[in-house]
N, C-alpha and C positions, 0 to 999 in steps of 0.2 A: 309553554306557546308562549313564539314571540310578542315582545311588544306595541303594536298598532295591528294585530291580528285581530278580528274581526268574528271569524270564525275557521272552526279546524274541524278537518273528519280522519277518521283514522280510521284503517285498517289489519287486523291483526286476523293471522288462523290462528297460531299456536300460542303464544304466548302472552304475558299481562307487566312483562318490564315498563315499568318507567308511566303509564299508564296516570294515575292518581299519585305522585308520590307522596311517600311518608315517612320517609326514614331521617332522621336528624338533618344529615346532610342534606335535606334541598328544604329543609324549613328556613322560611323567609322571617322577617322580626319581627312580624308578631305573633311567631310562634307556630302561626297555622301552616300544614304545608302546601306548598306552592300548587300542584293538583287543585286543592281542596280551594286556597285564595283565590283561584283565579273565576273556578266553575261555580261559584258564591256570589259571581258579581253578576243577578240578574238582570237582564237586557243588556250586557257589555258585551259576553265572548257567549259566542255556542258549538260546542263539542256534538258532535256525530263519531261515536265510537261503533264501530261492529266489532266484535274476537267470535273467533271459530270456541265451540263447546269443546273443542281437548283444553283451549286456554285453562278450562275453570280444572283440566284433570293436570298439570302442567310443575312438577314439583321441583320449584326453585327456590331454595336455603332451608327444604324439610318440615314437614307435618306442622310446626307451630304457626311459622311465617307462612304456608298456604292457607292454612286455619283462618288468622291475620288479615291477607288480603283477599278470601273471596267475604268475609264479612268489611270490609270496606271499600270492596265493587258492588255488597248488596245493598247498602245505607248510602253509596250515588244511585242509585237509582230512582234516586226521588228527588234528588238535585233540577232545579228548575235552567236550570244551564245543561244539562246535560242529557242529551240522549241515548243511552245505553241500549245497543242491538246486537244478541249471543247467537251466531247462526246453528240451530243444529245440527247436529252428525247425521241424520239423518232428511237434512234438508236439502230438499232441490236446488241444484246450485243452476244458474244463468251463464255462469262466471266463476273459475277455478279463481280461490281469493291471491294463490303465489304466497310472496312474503309480505313483509309489513309497509306499509306507507301511509303519510299523513299528507295532506292538502291544506291551504294556509288560503287564505279568503279567495278560492278558486283561480290562483294564481299562480302558487307557489306549490313545489309538488317535495316533499322528501322519501326517497324511498331506502330501506333500509336492508344490511345486505353484510353480508359477513366480511363481505371487508372494509365497510362503514358506511356512510352513510353519503347517499347520491341530491346536492339539489339539482331539480331541475325547476326552470323558469321559461322554456319555450313554449306557449300555449297550445302548439300543435300537439305535441308531446305529453303536458299537463291536462287533455283534453282524455288523453285515453285514460287517467287515471281516476280524473272525473267519472267517465263512460262507466268504468271500472266500480264505482265506488254505486253507483245509481242500481248497477243491474244485482249486487249482490246485496243491496237494502234489503227490499223486498223479499229475503229469505231471512234474516233475523227475526227475532220475535221477543217485544219488549216490555216492561213496565210489570205487570204481574209474571209476564209469563219466562222473562227473564228471572226475577225474583228467584223461581220456582227452579229451571235449572241451577241457578247459583247453591239454594237451600240444597238439591240433590248433591252435587257435588263436597257442600261440606260435609254433607251425612257419611262419606267414606275419606275424608281427608284425615 
């Protein structure tokens, strides 16, 4: 999350890449992963993350890496600055999730794609993504229901 950003909403349909970075190259001076450092500061910033259930089964880096990422994701569901929603594969969707995007402070959107990221600052265009997130959010499950989906993915990874 960029410095000065107070809230972030993120939607990813099929991959977890970069959600709560934990590799050594992303560690800050304190040794704590960047994503964890930011989320562990209660009252400072808020993350609202939506993942499609498929993201829990998308293997990037092999089984050991997958299990580690799923355990980290499960632990993250207890963080006070994070609302993690998982959209079950059988959920009724009011809107197609499309590609991944992040909304910063309701004013700037970063859309991820194969050609790179596009930054959108135009409020009319950003409004489309705010609306999309709002329509997708109720399809997600949270807290224990999200942990149960992660546990199911761990059982087969």
